[in-house]
DOTORFI-865864 format. One line per 5 residues: their letters; for each residue x, y, z of N, C-alpha, C, O. Coordinates in steps of 0.001 Angstrom, whole numbers. Each point is the difference from the previous one (the first is absolute). Example, Ala and Ser with C-alpha at 12.3 -4.5 7.8 and 13.67 -1.06 7.14 Angstrom:
BEGIN
AS> 13190/-5690/7800/-890/1190/0/900/1200/0/1036/-19/665 | -1386/1069/-1385/820/1190/60/-770/1090/730/509/1108/169
// end
This chain:
BEGIN
MINPE> 97640/112199/93574/1469/-81/-438/844/644/949/-203/1041/626 | 1132/-1774/-611/1280/586/922/411/1678/-636/255/167/-1193 | -251/582/1856/877/987/-572/1347/454/318/277/485/1097 | 546/-631/-2019/1116/-205/-381/1070/1207/542/1124/-115/487 | -1990/1390/-791/712/1335/313/-35/52/1465/1121/89/502
ELAKH> -2359/-128/531/229/-532/1097/811/-613/823/571/415/1009 | -566/-1824/-1715/740/-800/656/1533/-137/20/691/-696/744 | -328/1516/-1727/1424/505/-430/750/670/1002/1217/-77/162 | -2510/1127/883/701/580/584/689/-1084/1852/122/527/1106 | 104/-1688/-1376/382/-766/976/1183/-716/-709/543/-1011/445
YTRFR> -247/1565/-1450/1257/-619/-598/1303/1212/-156/846/-73/-891 | -876/1022/1793/1114/1000/-273/1152/-343/-128/764/578/-773 | -445/-1519/1459/1710/-331/82/464/-783/-1562/1116/43/-519 | -2420/-786/-35/704/-421/-1393/-459/1087/-1009/45/-265/-1202 | -531/1602/1678/-161/978/-893/-815/-466/-1373/510/168/-1107
VTERI> -1787/-754/1276/-430/-504/-1204/-957/1092/-563/-684/-362/-957 | 575/1233/1257/-506/1207/-651/971/633/-652/-483/821/-779 | 1682/-851/762/914/645/-524/680/-1434/-1217/232/398/-1141 | -107/-1090/1270/213/-1480/-1165/-1163/-733/-300/-900/-442/713 | 1102/411/-1846/-1207/-1215/-716/136/-1251/274/168/-677/-1014
LLTGH> -172/110/1967/243/-1405/514/-660/-1207/-481/-880/-467/723 | 1138/-80/-1753/-400/-1134/-820/1016/-1011/279/598/-642/-863 | -421/529/2306/913/-1193/194/-976/-1108/724/459/-1104/293 | -1853/1457/-13/-767/-883/829/69/-1157/-208/-325/-449/1099 | 607/-783/-2020/208/-1093/-436/1317/-570/915/63/-1114/521
SHQAW> 801/2004/-479/1208/-388/677/761/587/937/1148/-353/272 | -1941/1538/410/443/737/1165/-812/1422/43/262/1097/-493 | -1668/-1702/1512/-577/1331/650/736/755/644/1168/-192/339 | -2060/1383/-88/401/812/782/-451/-394/1138/-1010/-703/10 | 1826/1163/1534/-1002/-323/1088/-200/1040/508/832/899/-128
PDVAF> -1854/-734/767/-754/1096/875/859/607/1119/738/-770/616 | -757/2089/-285/857/580/1194/-147/-763/1082/1100/-71/549 | -2068/-659/152/30/-623/1171/1038/-1416/203/491/-571/974 | -469/397/-2241/1380/-1047/-433/1150/487/830/417/-713/913 | 57/1731/-1137/1022/701/565/-136/305/1678/974/-35/752
EAQQQ> -1914/240/-453/-142/11/1609/-245/-1292/698/177/-156/1208 | -754/-1112/-2343/227/-1433/883/1321/-149/-34/503/-487/1013 | 241/786/-1947/1436/-524/134/1018/699/938/1036/-532/398 | -1417/1681/-117/691/1073/1046/-131/-1006/1339/931/-467/657 | -2163/303/-484/-914/-462/1025/709/-1522/279/118/-260/1198
AWLDT> 306/-645/-2020/695/-1238/308/1045/410/605/-8/-225/1210 | 1028/817/-1674/1154/1138/399/-202/-34/1886/520/-559/966 | -1362/1316/-1188/-67/502/1465/-470/-1088/997/661/-196/1020 | -1781/-519/-1280/136/-981/835/958/-997/316/308/-408/1120 | 119/67/-2202/1504/-538/-61/753/238/1425/253/-867/836
AEHVD> 29/2199/-769/452/1336/553/-314/-372/1625/754/12/973 | -2196/-347/-1100/-827/320/1575/117/-1238/511/261/-98/1199 | -441/-1165/-2052/78/-1476/584/743/-731/-84/-39/-1020/688 | 979/1259/-1544/1170/-1280/-315/-268/-747/-155/-687/-30/-1021 | 856/-1308/1717/-126/-1263/-354/-1644/-85/-56/-554/-584/-931
DVWDL> 22/1034/1698/-1671/15/0/-912/390/-1188/-1188/-283/-151 | 1761/782/-416/-622/760/-1575/-409/-643/-497/-957/381/-676 | 1371/-1939/609/-658/-1175/-622/-1526/-343/237/-690/-430/-924 | 113/666/2384/-939/-98/347/-1168/1230/-1119/-1079/6/-592 | 2075/734/846/-951/1507/-1286/-411/-740/-1444/-1081/-110/-580
AFQKA> 2853/-491/165/-91/-268/-1081/-953/-1132/-321/-777/157/-942 | 766/-1119/1536/-1044/-805/-166/-1379/196/-297/-680/-592/-838 | 331/1557/1680/-1498/964/-152/-194/-16/-1586/-697/-627/-798 | 1792/1763/736/138/201/-1647/-74/-725/-760/-754/302/-925 | 1363/-1466/859/87/-1000/-711/-1990/-469/-540/-569/-12/-1092
NEVRR> 56/-332/2676/-1089/-256/-84/-1044/660/-585/-1006/-564/-432 | 1327/2406/390/-1104/643/-1000/205/-84/-1231/-974/144/-739 | 2279/-398/164/304/-186/-1077/-126/-1389/-611/-56/-91/-1226 | 18/-765/1827/-745/-1455/-174/-1755/105/-767/-552/-473/-993 | 76/1596/2411/-1702/419/-304/-199/1011/-999/-1137/267/-390
GFARL> 2342/420/-135/-252/687/-1180/-83/-640/-1713/-693/402/-935 | 1699/-1543/993/94/-642/-909/-1297/-1048/7/-522/-461/-1015 | 108/181/2431/-964/-889/-306/-1465/647/-406/-817/-536/-749 | 728/1307/1152/-1089/1201/-662/-679/-109/-1511/-1125/-168/-471 | 2726/401/-91/66/276/-1423/45/-1561/-745/88/-110/-1223
LDDTP> -136/-656/1824/-60/-1378/-307/-1915/-1096/245/-601/-974/-452 | 454/2179/1554/-1263/-798/509/268/-870/859/-743/-969/-154 | 1460/840/1003/1051/-1477/599/-363/621/1242/-880/841/188 | 1749/-1416/716/134/-239/1401/1603/278/495/807/-910/-188 | -423/1982/726/1290/-69/740/1083/-982/38/1190/153/-277
ERIAL> -2085/-1618/835/747/-837/759/632/-685/-1198/936/-775/196 | -1364/997/-1375/345/-750/-1222/946/577/-709/311/-514/-1074 | 343/1702/1528/984/743/-924/1457/303/772/125/849/883 | 960/-1710/-1388/1276/-166/354/557/1533/-638/-639/667/-814 | 2014/-282/1405/593/1193/-159/1082/-195/-373/674/-812/634
AENTH> -185/1384/-1630/1783/337/-268/381/1227/-732/-658/1001/-286 | 1918/-1341/47/303/1508/-667/150/302/-1590/438/951/-646 | -963/-2110/347/-198/95/-1344/-534/-1518/-471/94/-931/798 | -650/732/-2116/-454/-1262/-83/532/-743/-484/-719/-989/-145 | 2285/777/-487/601/-727/-95/30/-901/1232/-421/-1152/108
ELVVR> 1056/1992/861/-124/-1012/1222/-1000/-905/441/205/-1133/437 | -1230/1664/-568/-1436/-756/-11/-366/-1245/-680/-536/-1010/456 | 1050/1371/-1980/-137/-977/-868/875/-730/-129/-41/-627/-1058 | 1055/368/1852/1244/-657/103/-307/-835/1114/364/-1176/-40 | -1117/1713/1247/-610/-1400/1119/-905/-525/-623/-98/-1190/300
FLSGL> -943/1668/-1368/-1189/-819/-475/758/-907/-594/19/-1085/582 | 540/1160/-1440/862/-1226/-1093/1021/-947/1317/89/-1228/-19 | 311/1750/642/749/-856/874/-704/-1199/611/441/-1147/71 | -2060/1783/521/-798/-1119/810/-370/-1035/-1339/-619/-1015/318 | 810/1113/-1181/-829/-1169/-1243/729/-934/-67/1209/215/93
NLRKR> -1729/-1665/-291/283/-1272/-32/887/119/-1661/-722/-538/-839 | 1770/971/327/288/-85/-1093/823/-1330/-241/636/-59/-1052 | -597/-773/1727/659/-1208/-76/-1289/-848/-855/123/-549/-1095 | -1118/607/1765/-1213/-903/-437/-945/684/-859/-978/-553/-504 | 1374/2090/308/-872/791/-1402/992/949/-306/218/1087/534
PQLVT> 568/-1862/-1821/1190/1083/-88/-54/759/-1323/865/193/-854 | -2489/281/968/-323/1089/-941/-610/1543/420/-999/177/697 | 1586/560/-1110/-502/1591/265/-1086/388/-1179/466/-500/-1024 | -1458/1033/770/-286/540/-873/-514/1679/63/-740/454/873 | 1280/262/-1927/-146/1645/12/-275/146/-1148/-594/-859/-653
TDGEF> 1120/2394/25/-428/844/-913/1513/228/-427/1062/-328/528 | -1448/1166/-1943/1318/564/-268/52/1351/-220/653/626/-834 | -1715/-100/2010/-251/1547/213/-84/336/1266/-735/926/342 | 1618/-1763/718/-57/265/1327/1306/1193/169/875/324/-802 | -1136/100/2042/1034/1088/653/1250/-696/27/113/-1194/-276
HTIRR> 842/1967/617/1315/-700/386/394/-667/1275/1042/-626/191 | -2104/863/739/48/-461/946/-153/-1688/-151/729/-766/629 | -1837/290/-1600/-268/-1371/-151/912/-473/-1227/529/-1108/-78 | -457/1906/-655/971/-512/-1331/726/-367/283/13/-1229/71 | 1142/1971/307/1539/-456/511/144/-950/807/869/-842/-226
QLDRL> -1596/765/1228/-111/-1344/972/-526/-1312/-730/395/-1082/433 | -1085/1111/-1293/-327/-1002/-370/494/-730/-1245/-246/-1180/-246 | 1042/2086/-590/1180/68/-829/1317/-766/831/817/-839/-380 | -954/1317/1272/1792/-948/1122/-472/-1100/125/629/-1036/-215 | -2176/1115/696/-268/-1431/665/-268/-1144/-1132/-198/-1176/306
AEEGI> 219/1736/-1875/-45/-1029/-1306/898/-4/78/230/-1191/212 | 1134/1932/-213/1383/-650/-64/462/-1317/968/626/-987/-388 | -1065/1230/1610/285/-1394/718/-1154/-1243/-116/40/-924/814 | -945/961/-1752/-628/-1366/-244/-1395/581/-232/-697/-255/-982 | 295/1238/2209/-1569/86/-36/-579/143/-1277/418/927/-694
EVIKV> -1564/-1886/117/-524/669/-1445/-1191/928/274/-1088/-117/564 | 1776/1117/-1221/-1065/1447/1/-435/-271/-1142/761/-431/-866 | -2372/680/591/-660/414/-918/-532/1328/-365/-640/720/766 | 912/-479/-1844/-122/1863/74/-1234/73/-1154/285/-149/-1188 | -1471/354/1559/-1188/87/-760/70/1560/-690/189/983/716
PAMPA> -362/-876/-2187/245/1212/-566/-1200/977/563/-1181/-294/-179 | 1681/1741/1027/-977/855/660/-892/348/-781/-1041/372/540 | 1093/-356/-2043/-989/911/-654/-696/-1142/-1205/588/-867/-648 | -1820/1189/646/-901/1157/681/-310/-566/1283/-126/-1217/136 | -26/2167/972/-349/430/958/-1530/-714/433/-247/-537/1080
TTLAE> -545/672/-2066/-1712/-523/319/254/-1340/-279/-949/-474/625 | 1555/-546/-1125/104/-1051/127/1386/-931/622/325/-1137/-341 | 243/1900/1204/981/-606/840/-290/-593/1177/822/-784/476 | -1900/1024/118/-662/-1265/754/-32/-788/-27/560/-745/805 | -1198/422/-1693/-853/-1374/-709/1581/-599/-370/181/-1118/483
RLAIT> 954/1655/-1232/774/-647/-493/1080/-686/1137/546/-1088/-187 | -390/1752/1137/754/-378/1155/-974/-990/451/353/-1179/-35 | -1471/1459/435/-547/-1236/551/-103/-1685/-678/-12/-1076/598 | -46/1346/-1895/256/-1321/-944/1544/-655/156/306/-1152/-307 | 638/2237/894/1565/-609/-329/79/-628/1682/1008/-689/157
VDERT> -1791/797/963/89/-208/908/-274/-1933/390/-1068/-591/-159 | 2297/12/647/-453/-1493/35/393/-224/1622/155/847/880 | -62/-2198/-826/573/-795/1433/1420/347/276/538/-45/1107 | -76/341/-2056/1965/530/178/126/1126/381/1042/438/487 | -2502/464/-716/442/1664/161/-201/-69/1694/-616/-801/703
AAVLV> 1296/1827/-425/323/355/1536/-714/1143/317/-917/7/821 | 1315/994/-1461/-1045/1092/-182/-167/703/-1237/418/-479/-1054 | -1141/1847/1129/107/884/-1303/190/1183/887/-237/176/1196 | 840/748/-2335/352/1161/493/-396/1130/-1170/422/-196/-1139 | -1211/1344/1416/-761/862/-640/-496/873/-41/-1176/-181/314
SAVLY> 1499/1674/-664/-430/978/321/-1482/330/-206/-590/-351/-1022 | 156/851/1751/-1278/725/-141/-284/1414/-1345/-1062/235/-576 | 2372/479/402/-331/748/-683/1382/-162/-1011/928/13/809 | -540/-109/-1712/1266/-252/-531/1288/1391/104/-250/1021/-640 | 1183/-1068/1222/468/1508/114/944/545/-1194/762/967/29
ANAHI> -1003/-1769/-979/808/377/-1467/-940/1194/-546/261/1203/39 | -1652/-1951/-662/-921/422/-128/-1321/812/673/-600/774/-745 | 274/-885/1719/-1173/339/675/-1007/-1107/-191/-945/14/789 | 977/-1000/-1723/-867/-767/-140/-454/-787/1544/783/-332/890 | -2595/129/-906/-553/-500/985/56/-1300/-83/-463/-367/-1080
VPNLR> 917/-725/1909/-347/-782/-324/-1440/-1330/737/-12/-557/1098 | -653/491/-1854/-1621/-212/547/130/-1141/163/993/-599/-413 | -2284/-162/1265/-102/-1663/317/1337/-689/526/487/-1039/-444 | 46/1887/1561/458/-1041/554/-134/-770/795/813/-585/715 | -2405/519/-840/-849/-806/566/508/-1603/-196/245/-788/913
AVQEA> -155/528/-2406/42/-753/-826/1213/-1242/377/-38/-1228/-75 | 1250/2336/568/1457/-312/-190/20/-907/1592/540/-1106/39 | -1208/1738/1257/-463/-117/1185/-899/-1600/56/-36/-781/951 | -421/687/-1874/-738/-1120/223/517/-1419/-918/-269/-1193/139 | 1169/1965/-1168/1102/-1421/-520/848/-119/1207/381/-1151/215
CERVG> -39/1943/525/924/-105/819/-163/-1309/1180/653/-978/366 | -1988/1661/-40/-579/-725/1135/-585/-1563/-263/-74/-736/984 | -287/293/-2137/-362/-1219/-1012/1352/-892/329/-52/-1217/179 | 1173/1930/-129/1813/-952/84/680/336/1154/1190/-269/166 | -1857/821/612/622/460/1179/1230/644/-109/966/-277/711
AELLV> -974/1321/-1778/1029/1001/-93/-277/1097/800/-1019/13/690 | 2094/1247/-702/-342/1040/666/38/1470/-898/889/271/-807 | -1975/546/1113/111/1193/-1040/677/1003/540/-488/336/1079 | 1631/416/-1475/241/1294/394/-135/1475/-961/547/121/-1096 | -1387/949/1751/-597/827/-1228/1233/1204/583/250/234/1182
DAYHA> 443/459/-2485/131/1086/744/-462/1137/-416/-67/431/-1151 | -244/29/2118/-1551/1082/-181/841/1533/-107/-560/935/-572 | 2234/-730/1293/203/1385/178/-563/810/-1438/-249/1200/119 | 120/-1621/-988/-149/981/-1154/-1825/380/-110/-484/686/-900 | -5/-1078/1604/-1351/148/257/-410/294/953/-1221/9/155
LNVVP> 2202/397/993/-1038/-122/1283/6/1706/-203/641/664/-815 | -1439/-292/1694/-457/1422/197/-404/1082/-1309/-134/1218/-120 | 21/-2483/-815/-380/1072/-1385/-894/-812/-476/-1046/556/-337 | 1107/-1921/162/-941/-991/-502/-1149/-597/1328/328/-1186/27 | -1080/1289/695/-750/-793/534/222/-1536/-123/-243/-731/-960
FGLVD> 751/440/2142/503/-1443/-147/-484/-781/1209/855/-612/642 | -2164/556/-241/-441/-846/1030/79/-1671/97/-858/-547/-692 | 1543/-155/1266/-33/-1435/-205/-1230/-663/-195/-186/-859/-862 | -644/1262/1665/-1371/-641/-184/-593/75/-959/-754/-901/-369 | 947/2028/-300/-838/320/-1349/670/-789/-944/-610/-573/-902
AGLQR> 2013/494/1071/1101/-679/-1241/-283/-1472/293/261/-670/-999 | -705/-70/2023/-314/-1076/98/1829/-729/267/553/-929/-589 | -13/1894/1784/1848/-810/15/-9/348/1156/862/774/414 | -2155/-1420/644/353/-337/1122/1038/-702/176/920/528/625 | -773/-1773/-1066/1112/-1132/56/1611/734/-398/1001/-655/288
AFVVG> -876/1765/-825/1226/708/-567/767/544/1214/-385/490/1061 | 1700/-762/-1618/1071/930/564/-144/1112/-1080/-412/-24/-1159 | 971/1150/2079/254/1360/-580/944/1032/188/161/417/1147 | 516/86/-2112/864/1006/567/-34/714/-582/-412/-87/-1156 | 912/1321/1798/-138/1229/-731/843/1369/1085/834/-434/794
GGYKY> -983/1395/-798/1019/816/584/-844/1718/-93/-902/355/-759 | 1554/363/1743/-187/1243/-184/398/1056/-485/-618/1043/214 | 1737/-1075/-976/1399/968/-984/-979/505/-710/1/1229/-76 | -1074/-1957/-623/-813/1005/-1606/-1394/414/800/79/967/758 | -1343/-1646/-889/-1088/956/41/-185/329/1201/-589/1054/240
CQLGP> 1032/-1851/760/-398/449/1456/639/863/713/-178/361/1163 | 1031/-17/-2037/981/1274/604/1168/-113/1067/650/977/370 | -490/-2017/-2/280/-605/1336/1817/109/131/564/91/1090 | -76/-113/-1979/1260/320/-404/761/-1459/124/-807/-916/161 | 2281/475/-203/595/-1333/259/179/-366/960/294/747/934
GNAFL> -471/-2737/-765/96/-315/1435/-1096/-382/455/-97/-430/1150 | -1239/549/-2238/-1481/-480/410/-429/-679/-750/-668/551/-875 | 825/-2227/801/-14/-920/-660/-969/-1008/607/263/-177/1189 | -1373/-593/-1653/-510/-1051/644/-498/-918/-950/-427/189/-1139 | 597/-1533/2014/-1033/-1198/-699/-1114/-379/771/73/-223/1208
RFPQD> -1018/152/-1822/-1490/-621/525/257/-1398/-326/440/-521/-1025 | -782/85/2034/-196/-1670/91/-1514/-342/642/-862/526/705 | 1153/-1863/-1489/-1903/-604/402/142/-106/1194/1115/87/514 | -2099/-276/110/-526/-563/1571/503/-1287/522/153/-156/1211 | 74/-641/-1945/101/-1642/444/1323/-749/-995/126/-1152/-414
TDLRP> 812/2465/256/1485/-582/-805/722/-466/1147/-57/540/1105 | 625/-1385/-1342/1105/-1034/683/1516/42/-700/886/-851/85 | -879/1896/-677/1540/61/-770/783/181/1270/-422/452/1064 | 1905/-975/-1412/884/-64/928/1396/806/-854/903/-651/-527 | -955/1860/530/1151/307/-451/1378/-153/37/460/377/1078
VVTGW> 490/-854/-1978/1177/-11/632/758/841/206/925/-80/809 | -1270/1330/-1725/831/1377/365/-895/539/973/-1181/280/-204 | 1958/-122/1526/-1203/600/1289/890/854/678/1211/-218/35 | -1783/1232/535/753/506/802/-467/-333/1585/-933/-755/271 | 1754/1458/721/41/-387/1695/-1376/418/281/-625/-738/761
FSEFT> -134/2049/-1345/-1206/300/437/-876/-632/-308/-1072/436/420 | 998/-1647/-1211/-758/-1114/-238/-202/-648/1026/-1079/-553/216 | 2308/504/767/-284/-1037/1186/-234/831/1307/-751/-360/906 | 1467/1484/-918/127/611/1466/-1171/1208/-231/312/1190/53 | -1599/-1612/-297/-1279/447/289/-168/816/1421/-624/1031/252
DLSRA> 1617/-2105/782/-448/303/1549/1094/-175/377/233/-1192/198 | 684/1936/28/1336/393/121/379/-580/1352/1209/-88/214 | -2312/-450/1032/294/-474/1161/483/-1422/-108/900/-420/726 | -1554/-387/-1715/134/-1054/-519/991/-565/-644/41/374/-1172 | 1153/-1475/1600/1034/58/-895/-759/-1263/-881/-1074/-561/215
PAGGR> 2102/353/-1311/-198/-572/-1213/-188/-1154/428/516/-194/1101 | -1296/-1037/-1735/345/-1338/385/621/-357/-589/348/691/-957 | 337/-2338/1188/842/-760/-1073/-932/-365/-1068/-1116/376/-361 | 1972/-1240/-11/-776/-951/-1162/-247/717/-1463/835/582/-693 | -2275/-807/425/-603/554/-1720/-249/1552/362/-538/550/961
VTYGP> 1080/-134/-1990/56/1848/-143/-1750/371/360/-738/-300/-939 | 316/660/1672/-882/755/458/-804/1129/-504/883/858/28 | -2233/-67/-597/-477/1325/-270/-920/540/926/-1058/-538/327 | 1470/1568/66/-1055/541/391/-1430/-53/-718/-146/-679/-1016 | -916/1425/1582/-1607/-55/-174/-120/1151/-1065/608/1069/53
GAARF> -1327/-1388/-847/-505/1083/-1191/1176/432/-749/712/-847/-540 | -395/2349/444/681/259/-1062/1654/143/54/856/504/-727 | -879/-1290/2098/1748/-226/1059/464/-1469/-1481/1132/-205/-438 | -1959/-273/168/347/-1043/-907/749/675/-909/1073/-600/-48 | -1055/1534/-708/517/767/-973/1300/1041/539/785/510/-799
AGATY> -721/-322/2115/730/1045/625/1687/-197/-408/513/-1115/-92 | 61/2103/-78/1129/472/-185/1097/-111/1471/62/-828/908 | 727/2110/-1212/694/124/1278/354/1676/81/-170/612/-1055 | 569/36/2039/34/935/199/27/944/-1368/631/-364/-993 | -1436/1713/1039/-64/715/-1179/-136/1286/718/-37/267/1201
DFTSH> -41/613/-2504/27/1662/410/-1561/370/249/-719/122/-991 | 166/62/2317/-1276/411/-157/-523/1584/-195/-1127/403/287 | 1973/212/-718/-162/1428/-291/-1279/-153/-1255/-893/822/-203 | 1167/-2399/-695/-1023/827/-1226/-1299/-457/819/-1048/597/-249 | 1048/-1374/981/-1259/-83/662/-760/955/607/-1225/122/10
YRAAR> 2144/596/534/-393/1306/468/-1098/620/-942/-1162/277/300 | 1843/-116/-1586/-94/936/-1078/-1281/-921/-445/-953/767/-133 | 698/-1651/-50/-1038/-646/-639/-1291/188/844/-1022/421/-541 | 1062/-743/1916/-999/118/801/-1000/1273/-234/-1217/92/-164 | 2668/1172/247/-850/834/-29/-553/668/-1300/-882/853/97
VFKFF> 1445/-1271/-1457/-646/402/-1164/-1166/-1163/-182/-987/342/-650 | 1023/-1585/1133/-1579/-382/139/-866/589/852/-1098/-474/293 | 1414/1191/-3/-781/896/1650/-488/702/-1050/-1096/-268/-492 | 2175/1611/-115/-577/672/-749/-1153/-202/-1480/-764/860/-441 | 960/-2182/-45/-846/186/-1331/-1296/-419/1154/-1041/594/-281
EEQKL> 960/-1271/1198/-964/-264/541/-1110/1372/318/-1196/197/-214 | 2088/432/712/-634/1542/127/-426/1018/-1242/-733/989/-39 | 1349/-1527/-735/-47/1002/-1623/-849/-882/-635/38/124/-1224 | -1006/-1215/1750/-719/-1003/-476/493/-361/-1605/-847/-68/-890 | 2102/-125/652/653/-415/-934/-25/-1644/15/976/-647/377
TPAKL> -2161/61/-814/-310/-1392/-355/472/-739/-1275/-35/751/-974 | 424/-1881/719/-114/-625/-1349/-936/139/-1047/288/-168/-1185 | -1638/537/1696/-1049/158/-1242/115/1472/-759/-180/334/-1171 | 628/525/2579/10/1379/-534/1425/389/-744/222/953/-747 | 561/-1867/1138/1306/454/-559/298/-958/-1399/946/169/-770
RELNQ> -1985/-1194/659/250/-436/-1610/-688/881/-918/528/355/-1055 | -2278/203/1595/-225/1182/-400/515/1245/-835/-325/543/-1056 | 1329/-344/2080/899/1820/-461/1050/-1056/-771/453/490/-1034 | -106/-1477/1253/1112/-190/-1055/-329/-781/-1491/748/-184/-960 | -1911/-127/1129/-177/-202/-1698/-753/1502/-525/-377/-93/-1168
HQIEI> 190/977/1585/-429/1442/80/1173/509/-133/-213/950/-754 | 1664/-960/1066/1305/462/-387/294/-611/-1333/127/655/-1034 | -1/-2288/1155/352/-848/-1069/-683/873/-1446/626/468/-952 | -2118/-463/1209/-380/1042/-1216/597/1038/-486/250/147/-1197 | 69/783/2242/580/963/-659/1401/91/-605/336/908/-759
LSGST> 549/-2028/1190/1140/-24/-763/189/-883/-393/1113/-517/90 | -2365/-173/-842/184/-645/-1275/-832/298/-1068/-16/-663/-1037 | -909/1963/1323/-1000/301/-794/-947/-896/-496/-827/504/-760 | 717/-1815/1007/-840/-774/-165/-1230/-245/1352/60/386/1167 | -1097/-1149/-1855/-1167/-568/1189/714/-940/1026/1000/-583/-419
RNDAI> -1507/294/2105/-15/-880/418/184/-1190/-126/-889/-688/-502 | 2297/26/993/279/-1426/-416/-684/-831/1501/270/811/886 | -797/-1674/-404/-137/-636/773/1065/-1247/308/170/-532/1096 | 555/180/-2447/1090/-856/118/1068/449/487/667/-872/556 | -202/1966/-541/1018/638/628/14/298/1065/-984/525/521
GGFLA> 2331/-817/266/247/639/1248/76/1235/273/-717/815/-580 | 1708/-427/1621/507/1335/67/1084/1104/-653/402/1050/501 | -124/-1557/-1583/723/873/-850/-203/-459/-1394/-723/-927/-365 | 1660/1913/-561/-629/137/-1253/1477/-722/-416/903/280/788 | -550/-1116/-1847/1094/-595/-86/36/182/-1986/-612/-583/-895
IPVTR> 1600/1629/907/1/543/-2030/1561/-585/-362/1017/337/606 | -1086/-1433/-1906/826/-592/-580/969/1367/-945/-418/687/-932 | 1624/-662/1513/721/805/-456/1263/-208/-403/736/-498/853 | -236/749/-1975/1685/15/343/1043/1044/679/-225/1203/135 | 1433/-1896/277/909/1202/581/-961/631/1113/-130/1222/84
TGKIQ> -524/-2095/751/-765/483/1584/1032/779/633/-257/1163/311 | 1368/-1644/-86/1073/713/807/55/1373/-200/-224/864/848 | 668/-635/-2510/-144/1399/-155/-1377/702/368/171/886/838 | -1276/-1018/-1175/-897/496/-230/-303/275/1451/-377/1137/281 | 484/-1957/592/-206/47/1666/921/1795/179/-593/1015/365
QVLRK> 1716/-1058/-639/1033/1002/462/-490/946/-727/-49/1109/532 | -407/-1236/-1814/-235/1531/-480/-1654/410/1227/-119/1096/547 | -670/-1966/-421/-1179/388/865/275/416/1313/-594/759/764 | 1767/-1513/-654/363/702/1624/308/1214/-111/-164/742/969 | 754/-187/-2342/436/1548/-14/-1160/790/146/-83/1023/679
KNVWT> -930/-1621/-1442/-1367/787/41/-918/10/1286/-1070/595/128 | 1766/-1437/857/-332/191/1186/-1295/-730/437/-735/221/963 | 649/-1333/-2132/-641/-1309/205/318/-965/204/532/-539/-971 | -617/-336/2290/992/-1128/463/-799/-1527/-498/-1181/-52/341 | 1568/-839/-897/-543/-1123/-494/1217/-1166/350/1100/290/469
DYRGD> -1439/-1308/-720/1321/-1421/-51/-479/-535/-1048/-931/383/-709 | 1720/-1459/608/-34/-741/-1322/466/-1486/124/908/-340/760 | -1688/-628/-1669/860/-1247/569/-15/-612/-1832/-1004/-258/-663 | 2199/182/301/178/-974/-1257/-285/1426/-1112/315/1185/110 | -1063/-1963/-1195/-736/1115/-899/-1183/472/312/-878/314/-804
TLRLG> 813/-236/2343/-1416/448/199/-169/1357/1129/-253/-215/1185 | 383/1247/-1591/-294/1344/761/-1321/-158/841/-955/-417/-655 | 702/703/2128/-1002/-305/1106/-328/1274/238/888/741/421 | -2042/-288/-608/-474/1300/1153/-794/-577/710/-774/-881/-375 | 926/1493/1914/-526/-1050/951/-755/1399/781/721/831/552
PAPYV> -2034/-696/-571/-714/1121/477/-86/-139/1558/244/-1052/592 | -589/2140/-32/-7/-420/1585/-1046/939/185/-312/838/-846 | -479/-1039/2458/-898/816/-136/188/1320/563/-1084/574/103 | 1896/-1/231/568/1240/405/349/991/-1619/172/1217/-66 | -154/-2089/-940/449/691/-1206/-1210/773/-976/-805/-771/-523
SDAQL> 698/1701/353/-1364/836/-348/-56/-241/-1349/968/-333/-684 | -2319/531/214/-393/17/-1175/865/869/-1353/499/-480/-1018 | -549/1562/1371/1168/747/-942/1248/-526/143/548/-146/-1093 | 223/-253/2188/1060/-525/-237/214/-660/-815/727/283/-953 | -1561/-1778/1203/-473/-1063/-919/100/457/-1508/872/-477/-726
QEAAK> -2238/1876/38/157/477/-1036/1439/152/-385/503/-834/-754 | 158/1784/1192/1540/670/-484/682/-1090/105/620/-172/-1050 | -341/-1017/2133/736/-1104/-790/-391/-930/-1184/850/-734/-505 | -2198/766/41/-43/-1104/-969/263/1073/-1399/288/-409/-1125 | -426/1523/1425/271/899/-945/1707/-218/-563/494/-109/-1123
KVNDV> -42/112/2225/1534/247/410/568/-1433/-674/915/221/-793 | -1277/-1702/946/302/-1252/-142/-457/20/-1379/642/-694/-789 | -1647/1371/343/-86/-592/-1460/853/970/-902/462/-343/-1089 | -325/1393/1564/1075/1009/-854/1428/-805/-181/566/-135/-1085 | -104/-359/2302/1250/-350/24/-352/-1283/-896/394/43/-1165
IR> -971/-978/1513/-186/-971/-972/268/50/-1475/713/-707/-712 | -1607/1906/409/-31/315/-1830/1050/767/67/449/522/-1020
// end
């Protein structure tokens, strides 16, 4: 198993041994190498000026490879952007909502999907929200909701509010294929803490969004859209990087064209500093042999300590505790050097691979004392 005490030595700038950071579901610490990579982005820009984009694109390719490894997929099917909302909007803009004016989702989606679909509903798009709980039957209930009017289903692999894993998403994929609809899976809260191989899950035909702000420790500015190999979506919301994959060619007149592969979902000029950071952190995880399987094993062990109960394979990477006055409880815990986060009436304890058993035992006692 991963040794958190040894790993913590690589996170000195976040002072992970001085604070009990249970913010793992919201914001994990970054390893020190991320700071060095961020500095390198500045130095490379100063040295190469506009030619730095050649280096930046190399870093982007390394980031694609990193996300592809986590999905058991190929880098050529990974489009990058600064956040998942940007990519979800491009995906939605490529759907034929005139012909298929219905979107199916759940009432347990993260704000990225929830807010955008609520706004589309105000403009006349039919949005069906299937109750997310119980998660064990969610896939089947989504599947029977899909029909010929459905343009796409949007669902999470792990529910962000309570960490429940959504099993059998393959059933949703099969239902979508039968009627010609698309499936978009939000894997953000599974990525790098709950193994999520597309082949094993039977989701080779699915679109998948996710990012590196949480369990990947990449920081902001690192999101991806995985797309199926033969997709022909033509996003209405499209940036000039999608056309100018070869800057030596002048844009053609007439119908808007798209570059090959990931360029189909490209945006425009972005801050590539995040890709320097992400590429180095992905390499760090490889150096430390921090595979999703090992991280899952450690995380379940840590959740056992925090919860005081036996392992639960149906739960993702954090512990959700329903309590009242969560904001006040978080403040009191912060004063006791235990950093947590919360949403609504749920206190969330998110361990990370650099948090030791002793820290978790201390945190569990303090959380119980404060709640009582």
